[in-house]
N, C-alpha and C positions, 0 to 999 in steps of 0.2 A: 677255613678249611673246606676243601671239596669233599663230597660225601664219602669217597672211598680212600681218602688219604690215610696212610698207615697200613694199608692192606697190600700184600704181595701176591702176585699171580705168576705162576710158572707155566709156560705154554709150549707144548710140543706140537707145533702147528704148521700148516702149509695151505697154499691155495687161498680160498676165500672165506669159507664158513667160520672156521675157528679164529682166524685173524680178525674177522669182523666183530666177533664177540669181544676179544681182548682189546681191540682199539677203543671200543666204547668204554670198557672198564678203565683204560688209561686216561681217556678224556675226563672221566669222573674222579681222577686223582690216584688211582691204584698204580703201584709199581708193577710193570709188566716186563718179565724177563722172557724173551723169545729165544728158544733153543733151536739152532739151525745146524744143518749138516755141514761139516767142514768142507770148505772150498766151493760148494755149490749153494748152500743155503736153501731157503724156501724156494721151491721151483717157480713160484709166482714172480720172483725177481727176474726171470727170463722170459716172461710172456710177451713183452715188447720193450722198446727202448725210447718211448716217445716223450718222457718227461725229463728233460735235461740228461738224457742217456739212461734213465731208469724206467722201470715198468709202471705204467699208469695204475695197474692193479695194486702193485706193492706200495706205492706212495699213498694211495687212497686208504689202505688197510693197516698201515703199520706205523703211523706217527705215535710219538710218545713212548716208544718201547726201547728196551735195552736188548742188544743182540749179542749172543754168545754162540760160538761154534763148538759143538761137542760131538765126539764119537761115543755115543752112549753104550756101545759094546766094549769099549776100551776101559779097563778098570780105573785108571786115573780120572778119566772124564766122567765115568759113572759115579765116582765118589763126589765129584763136584755137583753133579745133578742131584744126587741123594741129599747133599747138604742144602741145596737150594730148596728142594721139596720139603725138607724138614722145617724150614722157616716160612713156608708158603701158607697162605690162607686158602688159595684156590689153585687147582691144577686143571688145565684145559688141554685136551688132545684130540686130534683128528687124523691119526696115523692110519695106515692101511689095516683092514680087518685082521684081528688076531695079534697085531704087533705088540701092543702094550701088555697083553697077557704073557707072551713069550719073554718079555723083558722084565716082568714083575712090577710093572708100572700101572696096572689096572686098579680100579677103585677098591676092590676087595683087599688086595695086597697092601696098598698104601693106607687105607683107612683102618686096617687091623692094627697098625702101629699108631695112627693118629685119628681117632674117631671124629675129631672136630674138623677135619679137612673137608673141603668141598671139592669134589672131583667131577668134572664135566667131560663126557665123551660124546663126540659127534661122529656119526657113521652115515653110510648111504642108506642102508636098509634095515638097521637094527641088529641086535645080537642073537636073534633066533630066526627060524624059518629058512626056506630054501635059498633065499637071496643073501643070507647073512655074510657070505664070503666074497660077494661080488664087489668089485670096485664101482664107485658111483661118481659121475661128474654131472655138472649142472644140466646140460642138454639131455643126458640119458635119463635123469630123473624127471625132466619135463616130459619126456616120451612116456615113461612108465605110469605117470599120474594122469595122463590124458590132456595135459596142457597144450601139447602140439596139435592135437586133434581139434581143440577148441579155438585155436589161434591161426590167423592167416586169412587167405581168400578162399572162396569156394573151391578153387582148383588146387591150392597149395597150402598144406599145413606149414606153419612157420614157428620158429623159435622166438621166444620173447627176447627183446634186445638187450636185456641186462641179465646178470647171474641170479635170476629170481629164486631158484631152488636153494642156492647157497645163502642168499640174503634172508630168505624166510627161515632157514635153519639157524642161521646166526642170531637172528632176533629172538627166536624162541629159546635158544641156549642162553643168551644174554639175560632175558627176563627170568629164566630158571636160576641162574647164578645169583641175581639180585634177590629173588625170593628165598634162596637158600641162605644168603647172608643175613636176611631179616630173621629167618628161622633160628639161625645160630645165635643171633643177638638176643632173641627173646626166649629161646628154649635151651641154648647151650649145646646143640648138636649139629654135626656137619651133615653132608648130604652126598648121595651118589646120583648124578644127573646123566641121563642119556637122551640124546635128541637125534632122530633119524631123518634124513632129508626126505624120504618118501612120506613120512608122517607130517612134516612141516608143510610141504607143498600139497600133500593130500588134504590137509585142513583147508588150504586156500582154494582147492578144487571141489570142495564139498557142494557148493551151490550148483555148479554145472552138473555134478554127479546126480544130485537130487532131481534136477530138471530133466536129465536124460532118463534116469531110472523110472521116475514116476510119470514123466510126460510121454515116454515111449519112443522118443527120438533123440539122437545125439545133438549136442549143441551145434547150431549152424555157425560156419565160419563166414564172417561178414566184413572182413577187411578192417577198416578203421571205424566201422559202425558197430553199435552195440547189438548183440545177438538177441536180447530179450527186452529191450526198452526202445521206444521210438516216439518221436524222432530224436536220435542221439548219435551224432557223428559229424562228418565233414560235409560242407556245402560250399560250392564255388561262389565267390564274389565277382562283381563286374570287372575288377581289375586283375583277375586271374589268380588271386590268392584264395586260400581256403579258410573258412571260418567254421569252427566246431561249436555246436550247441547241444545242449542236453535238456530234454523235457522229462521231469520225474513224476509228474502227477497231472490230473485233469485240470487243476487250476492253472498250472503253467501252460498247458496246451491251449486253454482259453485265452490267456494273455498273449501267447505267440500269435494266435489266429487274429485276434482283434487289434492288438497294438503294433505288431510288426508286419504280419502278412496282409493285414487289412482284408481278411476274409472271414468275418464273424460267422458266416453260415457253416463253416467247417466245424465249429464247436459242437454242434448237435448232429452232425452227419453220422449216421449209424456206422459207417466204415471206420470212424475215428473216435467213437464215443468213450472208449477206455483203452488202457495200454495194450491189452491182448489184441484188440481190434486194430490198433495202430501198428503193432508189430506185423500182423498178418497183411496189412495193406500199406506197408512202408513204401513199396514201389510207387504208390499213387501219391504219397506225401512228398517224396523227393522232388518231383518236377514242380510242384506248387511252390516249395521253398526256393528252388533254383530260379524260377521265373520272378519271384519277388526280389531276389538278390541280384538279378542280372544287370541292372543299371546302377548299382551302388558299389562303392569300393569297400574293402574289408574294414577299414577304420570306422566308417560310418555305420556299417552293419553291427559291429561290436558295440558302438555307442547306443544304437537303437535297442539292441538286446539287453544291454545293461540297464537302460532306462525302463525297460519292461520287466526287469527282474528275471530274465532268462539267463541261466548259466551259459557261459560261452568262453572260448579261448582262441588265440592265434596259434598257428602251427609254427613251432620254433625248433631249430636244430640244437643238438647237444653243444655245439660250439658257441651258442648264444646264452647258455645257462649263466655263466659268470657275469654277464652284463645284463641279466634280467632286471628290469627296473624295480620290481618288487623286492627282490633280494638285495639290490643295492640300497634301496631306500631304508631297509631294515638292518643294514650293516651286518650281513650274515657271513662275511668272508674275513679270514685272518691269514696272515702270512705264516707259512711253515717252511722250515728248512728241510731240504732233501739232500742226499749226497751230491747231487749235481747242481743244486741251486735252490732258489726260493720259489714257492708256488703259492697260489691262493687256495685255501682249504675252507670248506663250508663248516660252520659251527654245527654241532649235533642238533637234531631236530627238537629235542626236549630242552627248554630253557628254564632255569631256576632263578627266581628273583634274587638279586644280590650276588650271584655266582656266575662265573664264566668258566667253561670247560678248559682243561689244560690241553693246549694244542702244541704238543711236543714235537721235536725233530723226528724225521724218518731216519733210522739208523743205517749205516753201512753194514755190510756183512761182517760180523765179528768185531764191531766197533768197541764193544765193552768186554772183550775177552780178558784182557789183563786185569781190569778192575774187578770183574766178577770172579775170576780165578783166585785173586788175592783175597777177596772177601769171604769166599766159601772154601778156601783151601783146607781149613781145619774144622769145618762144620759151623753151624750157626751158633752165635752167642746167645741168642734169645729165640724162643719158640713162641709163635703167635698162639693165642688162646682161641 
């Protein structure tokens, strides 16, 4: 059995953060029932049509779930939803602020009837404070937490290229649900979980905040280079490709100077003696590395860096991820069915010895309407403890 087999999750979810939580729960064996708006469904279904006619976001986030269309303001559909929740172990929701309270689907209302229920709410800015009623989307939370100011080139603040605020929020909510399940198993009580996007991404931005507040200056935007570690970033090879390298400590700096750059005198140069000095004088390090790499192709540079124990990487495009030799060698891809066809889906990052995650199909909108309406028409036959 997978760790969460036998558990039922009912999710009133949309977009990225909450579906990210429940997809991971489904991968671990939980039954996840996704409640969608009739006719339209989760609006992430319409973000694009790139994967056999379906949204790349949706197929990424919704494998292994059952989809039912419910108008939860209609009495008949609300009765179905209430019956599903009565048999659920976990309820997850990320509706607009105030919606679950108006509908009586908030944690206080549901757990008053079933204290053992685990109820997880995801919001943009939390349930109190002046921002509590504001809608929040990924880019906007990146703005509010300072991530845009810390990312990009000196001239242009830039958005992170993935839905980092949503993903951070989803991962904290996922770990919160798992912790609550453990608490229920050991103490017999449920939990009310709240995760705000500003808190999740704010946690990730704590180091730049500390650096800015206590250092007296905002984090520098340095493009693909690291703002507070040097040398750490891209350097051109002789064949025109870029090689990224990262030096984390003085020992690695010494190895880079002696074994790769063949400039041992730089090890004790006062300009580069420690990381703060190297950051301050990074503009003087860059031409030294560029000169050493000028007559060598990227493959040879990577080989030399690897031999010296210097962390390095080649610059790859997202389109190359599925063919990455390391992921291929470790058999990290599985076939998953989507409404439009079969795709390769990556196994979840956490591997458990002797178990493989359930990599279920991505559902069509309302694919399980008939089956779920029949199952929950007269309420649950058994209530989870």
